[in-house]
VOZA-757599 format. One record per atom (N, C-alpha, C): residue in three letters; atom name; z, y, x negated. Coordinates in Angstrom, 3 decimals. Layout:
N
- Ala;CA;Z;Y;X
...
This chain:
187
- Met;N;104.308;101.195;-127.629
- Met;CA;105.151;102.036;-126.788
- Met;C;104.262;102.788;-125.796
- Pro;N;104.671;102.857;-124.504
- Pro;CA;103.828;103.536;-123.508
- Pro;C;103.754;105.028;-123.779
- Arg;N;102.629;105.612;-123.405
- Arg;CA;102.472;107.066;-123.509
- Arg;C;103.518;107.736;-122.632
- Leu;N;103.880;108.976;-122.985
- Leu;CA;104.917;109.697;-122.238
- Leu;C;104.543;109.891;-120.776
- Asp;N;103.273;110.244;-120.517
- Asp;CA;102.832;110.418;-119.130
- Asp;C;102.917;109.112;-118.358
- Asp;N;102.556;108.003;-119.019
- Asp;CA;102.634;106.696;-118.376
- Asp;C;104.082;106.329;-118.070
- Ala;N;104.972;106.598;-119.021
- Ala;CA;106.387;106.286;-118.819
- Ala;C;106.955;107.117;-117.667
- Arg;N;106.622;108.395;-117.645
- Arg;CA;107.099;109.277;-116.581
- Arg;C;106.604;108.786;-115.215
- Ser;N;105.344;108.429;-115.141
- Ser;CA;104.771;107.921;-113.885
- Ser;C;105.458;106.633;-113.458
- Lys;N;105.717;105.754;-114.407
- Lys;CA;106.370;104.475;-114.090
- Lys;C;107.804;104.718;-113.616
- Ile;N;108.487;105.674;-114.234
- Ile;CA;109.849;106.021;-113.810
- Ile;C;109.818;106.535;-112.369
- Leu;N;108.888;107.446;-112.085
- Leu;CA;108.790;108.005;-110.733
- Leu;C;108.446;106.928;-109.707
- Glu;N;107.516;106.062;-110.038
- Glu;CA;107.121;104.987;-109.114
- Glu;C;108.298;104.060;-108.821
- Thr;N;109.000;103.656;-109.872
- Thr;CA;110.143;102.760;-109.708
- Thr;C;111.271;103.443;-108.940
- Ala;N;111.532;104.710;-109.272
- Ala;CA;112.576;105.457;-108.571
- Ala;C;112.230;105.609;-107.089
- Gln;N;110.965;105.851;-106.789
- Gln;CA;110.566;105.990;-105.386
- Gln;C;110.788;104.682;-104.643
- Asn;N;110.371;103.574;-105.237
- Asn;CA;110.581;102.272;-104.589
- Asn;C;112.061;102.025;-104.323
- Leu;N;112.890;102.317;-105.318
- Leu;CA;114.328;102.113;-105.147
- Leu;C;114.905;103.067;-104.103
- Ala;N;114.551;104.336;-104.195
- Ala;CA;115.094;105.325;-103.259
- Ala;C;114.705;105.000;-101.823
- Gln;N;113.474;104.561;-101.617
- Gln;CA;113.032;104.227;-100.256
- Gln;C;113.642;102.923;-99.765
- Ser;N;114.131;102.113;-100.665
- Ser;CA;114.719;100.833;-100.280
- Ser;C;116.233;100.887;-100.149
- Val;N;116.900;101.596;-101.086
- Val;CA;118.363;101.562;-101.103
- Val;C;119.019;102.935;-101.014
- Gly;N;118.241;104.010;-100.958
- Gly;CA;118.795;105.346;-100.811
- Gly;C;119.290;105.944;-102.114
- Tyr;N;119.734;107.176;-102.013
- Tyr;CA;120.161;107.957;-103.173
- Tyr;C;121.280;107.277;-103.956
- Cys;N;122.303;106.823;-103.258
- Cys;CA;123.470;106.224;-103.918
- Cys;C;123.244;104.775;-104.352
- Gly;N;122.164;104.195;-103.917
- Gly;CA;121.927;102.778;-104.169
- Gly;C;121.266;102.458;-105.496
- Phe;N;120.931;103.474;-106.273
- Phe;CA;120.297;103.190;-107.569
- Phe;C;120.754;104.192;-108.620
- Ser;N;120.626;103.772;-109.854
- Ser;CA;120.998;104.614;-110.987
- Ser;C;119.868;104.614;-112.008
- Phe;N;120.003;105.448;-113.013
- Phe;CA;119.029;105.439;-114.105
- Phe;C;119.009;104.060;-114.772
- Arg;N;120.161;103.427;-114.847
- Arg;CA;120.242;102.090;-115.454
- Arg;C;119.391;101.096;-114.658
- Asp;N;119.432;101.191;-113.325
- Asp;CA;118.617;100.294;-112.487
- Asp;C;117.124;100.505;-112.751
- Ile;N;116.727;101.771;-112.839
- Ile;CA;115.317;102.087;-113.119
- Ile;C;114.933;101.530;-114.485
- Ala;N;115.788;101.785;-115.484
- Ala;CA;115.510;101.332;-116.855
- Ala;C;115.373;99.815;-116.907
- Gln;N;116.269;99.129;-116.217
- Gln;CA;116.232;97.667;-116.198
- Gln;C;114.925;97.157;-115.601
- Glu;N;114.524;97.755;-114.497
- Glu;CA;113.312;97.304;-113.819
- Glu;C;112.060;97.554;-114.669
- Ile;N;112.034;98.680;-115.370
- Ile;CA;110.869;99.025;-116.184
- Ile;C;110.912;98.341;-117.548
- Gly;N;112.127;98.081;-118.042
- Gly;CA;112.266;97.490;-119.367
- Gly;C;112.356;98.533;-120.467
- Ile;N;113.045;99.646;-120.162
- Ile;CA;113.267;100.702;-121.148
- Ile;C;114.757;101.019;-121.179
- Lys;N;115.137;101.924;-122.070
- Lys;CA;116.538;102.343;-122.146
- Lys;C;116.772;103.524;-121.192
- Ser;N;117.986;103.626;-120.675
- Ser;CA;118.336;104.737;-119.787
- Ser;C;118.091;106.077;-120.452
- Ala;N;118.313;106.149;-121.748
- Ala;CA;118.103;107.401;-122.475
- Ala;C;116.655;107.875;-122.357
- Ser;N;115.736;106.938;-122.246
- Ser;CA;114.322;107.304;-122.083
- Ser;C;114.092;108.023;-120.756
- Ile;N;114.810;107.628;-119.747
- Ile;CA;114.696;108.293;-118.441
- Ile;C;115.283;109.697;-118.534
- His;N;116.417;109.809;-119.212
- His;CA;117.045;111.126;-119.382
- His;C;116.147;112.083;-120.169
- Tyr;N;115.290;111.554;-121.006
- Tyr;CA;114.347;112.401;-121.739
- Tyr;C;113.429;113.126;-120.742
- His;N;112.971;112.409;-119.731
- His;CA;112.063;112.973;-118.722
- His;C;112.813;113.716;-117.623
- Phe;N;113.961;113.192;-117.240
- Phe;CA;114.746;113.743;-116.134
- Phe;C;116.203;113.814;-116.572
- Pro;N;116.639;114.976;-117.039
- Pro;CA;118.013;115.087;-117.552
- Pro;C;119.082;114.638;-116.542
- Thr;N;118.840;114.887;-115.241
- Thr;CA;119.817;114.491;-114.223
- Thr;C;119.099;113.749;-113.088
- Lys;N;119.884;113.071;-112.310
- Lys;CA;119.326;112.382;-111.147
- Lys;C;118.738;113.393;-110.175
- Asp;N;119.357;114.536;-110.087
- Asp;CA;118.847;115.588;-109.207
- Asp;C;117.451;116.038;-109.644
- Asp;N;117.238;116.178;-110.957
- Asp;CA;115.907;116.535;-111.460
- Asp;C;114.881;115.485;-111.025
- Leu;N;115.271;114.234;-111.105
- Leu;CA;114.394;113.142;-110.684
- Leu;C;114.099;113.231;-109.193
- Ile;N;115.124;113.451;-108.386
- Ile;CA;114.948;113.499;-106.933
- Ile;C;114.067;114.678;-106.528
- Ile;N;114.230;115.812;-107.186
- Ile;CA;113.407;116.980;-106.870
- Ile;C;111.937;116.677;-107.128
- Glu;N;111.622;116.159;-108.312
- Glu;CA;110.217;115.860;-108.606
- Glu;C;109.695;114.739;-107.723
- Leu;N;110.505;113.740;-107.494
- Leu;CA;110.112;112.624;-106.638
- Leu;C;109.788;113.127;-105.228
- Ser;N;110.621;113.997;-104.691
- Ser;CA;110.404;114.548;-103.351
- Ser;C;109.146;115.402;-103.297
- Gln;N;108.912;116.186;-104.333
- Gln;CA;107.701;117.013;-104.390
- Gln;C;106.457;116.138;-104.383
- Lys;N;106.459;115.115;-105.214
- Lys;CA;105.287;114.230;-105.301
- Lys;C;105.089;113.455;-103.997
- Tyr;N;106.185;113.031;-103.386
- Tyr;CA;106.114;112.317;-102.120
- Tyr;C;105.492;113.211;-101.052
- Arg;N;105.977;114.462;-100.980
- Arg;CA;105.442;115.413;-100.007
- Arg;C;103.962;115.677;-100.270
- Glu;N;103.602;115.897;-101.509
- Glu;CA;102.196;116.159;-101.845
- Glu;C;101.310;114.981;-101.439
- Asn;N;101.755;113.771;-101.723
- Asn;CA;100.980;112.584;-101.356
- Asn;C;100.889;112.440;-99.837
- Phe;N;101.987;112.672;-99.143
- Phe;CA;102.013;112.575;-97.688
- Phe;C;101.019;113.559;-97.073
- Phe;N;101.021;114.788;-97.565
- Phe;CA;100.122;115.797;-96.996
- Phe;C;98.684;115.626;-97.453
- Arg;N;98.494;114.952;-98.541
- Arg;CA;97.131;114.562;-98.930
- Arg;C;96.599;113.557;-97.899
- Gln;N;97.457;112.634;-97.476
- Gln;CA;97.063;111.671;-96.439
- Gln;C;96.770;112.384;-95.118
- Leu;N;97.599;113.372;-94.765
- Leu;CA;97.361;114.113;-93.522
- Leu;C;96.076;114.931;-93.604
- Ala;N;95.777;115.475;-94.774
- Ala;CA;94.514;116.215;-94.949
- Ala;C;93.329;115.274;-94.762
- Glu;N;93.460;114.047;-95.251
- Glu;CA;92.403;113.054;-95.040
- Glu;C;92.247;112.745;-93.556
- Leu;N;93.363;112.652;-92.830
- Leu;CA;93.295;112.420;-91.384
- Leu;C;92.548;113.562;-90.707
- Asn;N;92.841;114.789;-91.135
- Asn;CA;92.160;115.951;-90.559
- Asn;C;90.660;115.903;-90.827
- Arg;N;90.261;115.442;-92.006
- Arg;CA;88.836;115.341;-92.343
- Arg;C;88.152;114.185;-91.614
- Asp;N;88.866;113.068;-91.483
- Asp;CA;88.259;111.857;-90.943
- Asp;C;88.186;111.809;-89.424
- Ser;N;89.021;112.570;-88.744
- Ser;CA;89.061;112.501;-87.287
- Ser;C;89.094;113.903;-86.693
- Thr;N;88.258;114.101;-85.708
- Thr;CA;88.256;115.392;-85.019
- Thr;C;89.212;115.395;-83.838
- Glu;N;89.729;114.242;-83.481
- Glu;CA;90.588;114.119;-82.308
- Glu;C;92.063;114.102;-82.708
- Pro;N;92.854;115.039;-82.184
- Pro;CA;94.278;115.072;-82.527
- Pro;C;95.024;113.801;-82.105
- Glu;N;94.590;113.160;-81.015
- Glu;CA;95.233;111.902;-80.597
- Glu;C;95.118;110.858;-81.695
- Glu;N;93.925;110.770;-82.275
- Glu;CA;93.695;109.781;-83.334
- Glu;C;94.493;110.121;-84.586
- Arg;N;94.630;111.415;-84.876
- Arg;CA;95.406;111.815;-86.052
- Arg;C;96.884;111.464;-85.864
- Ile;N;97.415;111.684;-84.669
- Ile;CA;98.817;111.344;-84.420
- Ile;C;99.009;109.829;-84.500
- Lys;N;98.093;109.080;-83.943
- Lys;CA;98.181;107.615;-84.035
- Lys;C;98.106;107.152;-85.493
- Ala;N;97.295;107.811;-86.277
- Ala;CA;97.193;107.460;-87.699
- Ala;C;98.492;107.800;-88.431
- Leu;N;99.136;108.894;-88.049
- Leu;CA;100.433;109.237;-88.641
- Leu;C;101.458;108.150;-88.317
- Ile;N;101.477;107.713;-87.078
- Ile;CA;102.383;106.628;-86.685
- Ile;C;102.121;105.410;-87.556
- Gln;N;100.846;105.128;-87.809
- Gln;CA;100.485;103.972;-88.631
- Gln;C;100.997;104.119;-90.070
- Ile;N;100.989;105.337;-90.596
- Ile;CA;101.532;105.564;-91.942
- Ile;C;103.006;105.158;-91.965
- Phe;N;103.774;105.625;-90.983
- Phe;CA;105.187;105.270;-90.907
- Phe;C;105.357;103.762;-90.741
- Gln;N;104.544;103.169;-89.882
- Gln;CA;104.657;101.738;-89.615
- Gln;C;104.341;100.915;-90.865
- Thr;N;103.357;101.331;-91.624
- Thr;CA;103.005;100.617;-92.857
- Thr;C;104.166;100.639;-93.839
- Val;N;104.790;101.792;-94.005
- Val;CA;105.932;101.898;-94.917
- Val;C;107.051;100.971;-94.463
- Leu;N;107.329;100.962;-93.170
- Leu;CA;108.419;100.144;-92.629
- Leu;C;108.089;98.659;-92.634
- Val;N;106.966;98.303;-92.065
- Val;CA;106.645;96.892;-91.835
- Val;C;106.048;96.229;-93.084
- Asp;N;105.017;96.827;-93.644
- Asp;CA;104.322;96.190;-94.764
- Asp;C;105.073;96.324;-96.089
- Glu;N;105.728;97.467;-96.269
- Glu;CA;106.397;97.724;-97.547
- Glu;C;107.907;97.523;-97.488
- Asn;N;108.456;97.318;-96.271
- Asn;CA;109.890;97.137;-96.065
- Asn;C;110.699;98.264;-96.711
- Arg;N;110.213;99.483;-96.491
- Arg;CA;110.886;100.653;-97.033
- Arg;C;111.032;101.697;-95.932
- Met;N;111.671;102.797;-96.300
- Met;CA;111.890;103.907;-95.381
- Met;C;111.159;105.132;-95.911
- Cys;N;111.041;106.140;-95.082
- Cys;CA;110.530;107.428;-95.529
- Cys;C;111.483;107.949;-96.608
- Leu;N;110.951;108.344;-97.741
- Leu;CA;111.782;108.832;-98.840
- Leu;C;112.667;109.992;-98.394
- Cys;N;112.098;110.946;-97.698
- Cys;CA;112.871;112.122;-97.303
- Cys;C;113.929;111.777;-96.267
- Gly;N;113.658;110.800;-95.423
- Gly;CA;114.674;110.327;-94.489
- Gly;C;115.844;109.689;-95.220
- Met;N;115.540;108.908;-96.237
- Met;CA;116.596;108.282;-97.031
- Met;C;117.410;109.339;-97.774
- Met;N;116.751;110.343;-98.307
- Met;CA;117.468;111.393;-99.035
- Met;C;118.303;112.246;-98.075
- Ala;N;117.798;112.466;-96.876
- Ala;CA;118.529;113.268;-95.892
- Ala;C;119.866;112.611;-95.534
- Ala;N;119.905;111.291;-95.586
- Ala;CA;121.145;110.589;-95.266
- Ala;C;122.262;110.946;-96.239
- Asp;N;121.901;111.354;-97.446
- Asp;CA;122.883;111.733;-98.456
- Asp;C;122.769;113.208;-98.824
- Ala;N;122.436;114.030;-97.858
- Ala;CA;122.173;115.456;-98.105
- Ala;C;123.329;116.153;-98.820
- Glu;N;124.552;115.785;-98.493
- Glu;CA;125.695;116.464;-99.111
- Glu;C;125.810;116.181;-100.607
- Leu;N;125.123;115.172;-101.088
- Leu;CA;125.162;114.843;-102.515
- Leu;C;124.045;115.530;-103.303
- Leu;N;123.098;116.122;-102.592
- Leu;CA;121.931;116.729;-103.239
- Leu;C;122.187;118.199;-103.552
- Ser;N;121.496;118.686;-104.569
- Ser;CA;121.565;120.113;-104.890
- Ser;C;120.837;120.906;-103.813
- Asp;N;121.062;122.203;-103.820
- Asp;CA;120.351;123.074;-102.881
- Asp;C;118.838;122.946;-103.071
- Glu;N;118.395;122.854;-104.324
- Glu;CA;116.960;122.747;-104.596
- Glu;C;116.386;121.444;-104.035
- Ala;N;117.109;120.349;-104.215
- Ala;CA;116.643;119.064;-103.678
- Ala;C;116.622;119.096;-102.152
- Arg;N;117.678;119.642;-101.542
- Arg;CA;117.705;119.750;-100.078
- Arg;C;116.561;120.622;-99.579
- Ser;N;116.268;121.690;-100.297
- Ser;CA;115.153;122.571;-99.913
- Ser;C;113.832;121.833;-99.948
- Glu;N;113.660;120.995;-100.946
- Glu;CA;112.416;120.224;-101.056
- Glu;C;112.291;119.237;-99.899
- Ile;N;113.386;118.595;-99.539
- Ile;CA;113.388;117.662;-98.401
- Ile;C;113.091;118.438;-97.115
- Met;N;113.710;119.587;-96.936
- Met;CA;113.474;120.391;-95.736
- Met;C;112.037;120.897;-95.686
- Arg;N;111.462;121.172;-96.828
- Arg;CA;110.049;121.589;-96.859
- Arg;C;109.164;120.485;-96.290
- Phe;N;109.472;119.241;-96.649
- Phe;CA;108.738;118.095;-96.109
- Phe;C;108.837;118.085;-94.582
- Tyr;N;110.044;118.258;-94.059
- Tyr;CA;110.227;118.244;-92.614
- Tyr;C;109.526;119.409;-91.931
- His;N;109.700;120.603;-92.451
- His;CA;109.063;121.770;-91.835
- His;C;107.542;121.642;-91.822
- Glu;N;106.968;121.196;-92.918
- Glu;CA;105.509;121.046;-92.981
- Glu;C;105.030;119.923;-92.059
- Ser;N;105.814;118.864;-91.967
- Ser;CA;105.462;117.760;-91.058
- Ser;C;105.490;118.228;-89.609
- Ile;N;106.536;118.966;-89.248
- Ile;CA;106.649;119.498;-87.894
- Ile;C;105.501;120.467;-87.621
- Gly;N;105.162;121.287;-88.609
- Gly;CA;104.032;122.213;-88.455
- Gly;C;102.729;121.483;-88.201
- Trp;N;102.482;120.428;-88.969
- Trp;CA;101.246;119.652;-88.789
- Trp;C;101.219;119.023;-87.402
- Leu;N;102.325;118.408;-87.016
- Leu;CA;102.388;117.785;-85.689
- Leu;C;102.280;118.823;-84.578
- Ser;N;102.887;119.986;-84.755
- Ser;CA;102.778;121.055;-83.749
- Ser;C;101.327;121.435;-83.528
- Asp;N;100.570;121.531;-84.619
- Asp;CA;99.142;121.840;-84.503
- Asp;C;98.412;120.777;-83.690
- Gln;N;98.761;119.514;-83.924
- Gln;CA;98.085;118.429;-83.197
- Gln;C;98.405;118.512;-81.697
- Trp;N;99.706;118.688;-81.382
- Trp;CA;100.110;118.758;-79.972
- Trp;C;99.550;120.008;-79.300
- Ala;N;99.433;121.112;-80.044
- Ala;CA;98.841;122.336;-79.483
- Ala;C;97.375;122.105;-79.144
- Gln;N;96.655;121.415;-80.033
- Gln;CA;95.244;121.117;-79.767
- Gln;C;95.089;120.238;-78.530
- Leu;N;96.104;119.451;-78.254
- Leu;CA;96.079;118.600;-77.063
- Leu;C;96.487;119.366;-75.807
- Gly;N;96.912;120.617;-75.983
- Gly;CA;97.300;121.433;-74.840
- Gly;C;98.712;121.179;-74.349
- His;N;99.559;120.604;-75.186
- His;CA;100.938;120.348;-74.767
- His;C;101.635;121.673;-74.493
- Lys;N;102.448;121.715;-73.439
- Lys;CA;103.089;122.972;-73.032
- Lys;C;104.101;123.486;-74.055
- Asp;N;104.718;122.614;-74.841
- Asp;CA;105.663;123.030;-75.887
- Asp;C;105.400;122.187;-77.137
- Pro;N;104.342;122.534;-77.882
- Pro;CA;103.927;121.687;-79.010
- Pro;C;104.985;121.538;-80.102
- Lys;N;105.758;122.588;-80.369
- Lys;CA;106.767;122.465;-81.420
- Lys;C;107.863;121.490;-81.010
- Ala;N;108.334;121.600;-79.774
- Ala;CA;109.367;120.663;-79.293
- Ala;C;108.842;119.231;-79.310
- Gln;N;107.597;119.051;-78.899
- Gln;CA;107.019;117.708;-78.908
- Gln;C;106.845;117.204;-80.333
- Ala;N;106.499;118.094;-81.253
- Ala;CA;106.354;117.720;-82.663
- Ala;C;107.692;117.256;-83.232
- Ile;N;108.735;118.012;-82.922
- Ile;CA;110.071;117.628;-83.399
- Ile;C;110.461;116.287;-82.796
- Asp;N;110.231;116.121;-81.501
- Asp;CA;110.551;114.845;-80.837
- Asp;C;109.794;113.687;-81.492
- Thr;N;108.523;113.888;-81.762
- Thr;CA;107.701;112.838;-82.366
- Thr;C;108.229;112.476;-83.743
- Phe;N;108.454;113.486;-84.557
- Phe;CA;108.864;113.224;-85.938
- Phe;C;110.257;112.603;-86.009
- Val;N;111.193;113.171;-85.256
- Val;CA;112.555;112.636;-85.248
- Val;C;112.559;111.209;-84.693
- Ser;N;111.747;110.961;-83.701
- Ser;CA;111.658;109.616;-83.124
- Ser;C;111.149;108.610;-84.147
- Leu;N;110.143;108.984;-84.913
- Leu;CA;109.605;108.076;-85.937
- Leu;C;110.640;107.800;-87.029
- Glu;N;111.280;108.865;-87.516
- Glu;CA;112.301;108.688;-88.558
- Glu;C;113.455;107.823;-88.037
- Gly;N;113.927;108.132;-86.839
- Gly;CA;115.030;107.370;-86.263
- Gly;C;114.663;105.926;-85.981
- Ala;N;113.447;105.711;-85.506
- Ala;CA;112.997;104.343;-85.227
- Ala;C;112.938;103.515;-86.506
- Met;N;112.573;104.149;-87.604
- Met;CA;112.576;103.430;-88.880
- Met;C;113.993;102.990;-89.233
- Leu;N;114.949;103.912;-89.091
- Leu;CA;116.342;103.597;-89.432
- Leu;C;116.905;102.473;-88.565
- Ile;N;116.714;102.603;-87.264
- Ile;CA;117.269;101.600;-86.351
- Ile;C;116.571;100.255;-86.530
- Ser;N;115.269;100.265;-86.737
- Ser;CA;114.544;99.012;-86.968
- Ser;C;115.064;98.313;-88.209
- Arg;N;115.307;99.095;-89.220
- Arg;CA;115.802;98.510;-90.459
- Arg;C;117.201;97.936;-90.261
- Met;N;118.048;98.684;-89.578
- Met;CA;119.413;98.207;-89.336
- Met;C;119.411;96.949;-88.473
- Ala;N;118.533;96.926;-87.489
- Ala;CA;118.465;95.790;-86.566
- Ala;C;117.686;94.614;-87.154
- Thr;N;117.092;94.815;-88.306
- Thr;CA;116.175;93.838;-88.911
- Thr;C;115.146;93.341;-87.898
- Ser;N;114.639;94.315;-87.142
- Ser;CA;113.633;94.038;-86.125
- Ser;C;112.733;95.260;-86.009
- His;N;111.455;95.022;-85.832
- His;CA;110.525;96.136;-85.667
- His;C;110.429;96.602;-84.212
- Glu;N;111.169;95.951;-83.328
- Glu;CA;111.107;96.300;-81.912
- Glu;C;111.434;97.765;-81.635
- Pro;N;112.493;98.341;-82.219
- Pro;CA;112.752;99.763;-81.938
- Pro;C;111.573;100.661;-82.337
- Phe;N;110.944;100.358;-83.461
- Phe;CA;109.795;101.156;-83.875
- Phe;C;108.651;100.984;-82.881
- Glu;N;108.411;99.765;-82.443
- Glu;CA;107.331;99.499;-81.484
- Glu;C;107.563;100.240;-80.165
- Ile;N;108.821;100.309;-79.734
- Ile;CA;109.144;101.025;-78.496
- Ile;C;108.836;102.510;-78.644
- Ile;N;109.235;103.091;-79.771
- Ile;CA;108.968;104.520;-80.012
- Ile;C;107.476;104.766;-80.161
- Lys;N;106.789;103.875;-80.835
- Lys;CA;105.334;103.998;-80.984
- Lys;C;104.667;104.054;-79.611
- Lys;N;105.075;103.145;-78.728
- Lys;CA;104.501;103.121;-77.378
- Lys;C;104.850;104.399;-76.608
- Lys;N;106.082;104.875;-76.764
- Lys;CA;106.499;106.107;-76.093
- Lys;C;105.619;107.286;-76.524
- Ile;N;105.378;107.403;-77.811
- Ile;CA;104.543;108.502;-78.311
- Ile;C;103.115;108.344;-77.811
- Glu;N;102.598;107.124;-77.864
- Glu;CA;101.225;106.887;-77.382
- Glu;C;101.109;107.172;-75.887
- Asp;N;102.144;106.825;-75.105
- Asp;CA;102.139;107.145;-73.674
- Asp;C;102.147;108.663;-73.460
- Thr;N;102.893;109.375;-74.280
- Thr;CA;102.919;110.843;-74.201
- Thr;C;101.547;111.411;-74.525
- Leu;N;100.872;110.814;-75.506
- Leu;CA;99.506;111.249;-75.838
- Leu;C;98.588;111.104;-74.632
- Leu;N;98.716;109.984;-73.919
- Leu;CA;97.871;109.736;-72.750
- Leu;C;98.167;110.688;-71.602
- Ser;N;99.448;111.087;-71.493
- Ser;CA;99.835;111.916;-70.351
- Ser;C;99.719;113.428;-70.621
- Thr;N;99.458;113.797;-71.871
- Thr;CA;99.354;115.226;-72.191
- Thr;C;98.107;115.805;-71.541
- Glu;N;98.316;116.883;-70.814
- Glu;CA;97.184;117.532;-70.146
- Glu;C;96.279;118.188;-71.162
- Lys;N;94.988;118.104;-70.859
- Lys;CA;93.993;118.729;-71.741
- Lys;C;93.309;119.850;-71.021
């Protein structure tokens, strides 16, 4: 029998894959149990409700995302390169993994989430906008927060439309738009 920590990690990993692929309403504890090869009751032991699962999943997703952004900050001194690397993170999730941003998928079903889960999703967005605002400010953009919101919303939206269209073209168009904005930002 797997250790409790191992089982919990496997549940979270499987739930994240499902949530990023089919959204909040697209999976159940039974689906997770089936994929892992355990009983649904075992999942309830770790996460009494789906909301408990989504809250922890969102926290871990945010922590991992910002760990990646911290690495970008360490690895590159140029904000242009950091923004391009962020775009690449989104592109990898969409193109290589055929998934969506977890928080974007959860936001689509916001009315089904608890206040705590919605707060966790909003924390992801606020921190992402803050990080992007810092990058655009370093580039001397006249309204870094507005540009940060535009960048982030464009990436999230491009993922959704690309997925719906079963084409990466919408994402590529937005990627080019952001890169063109990077080139035109006064320094």
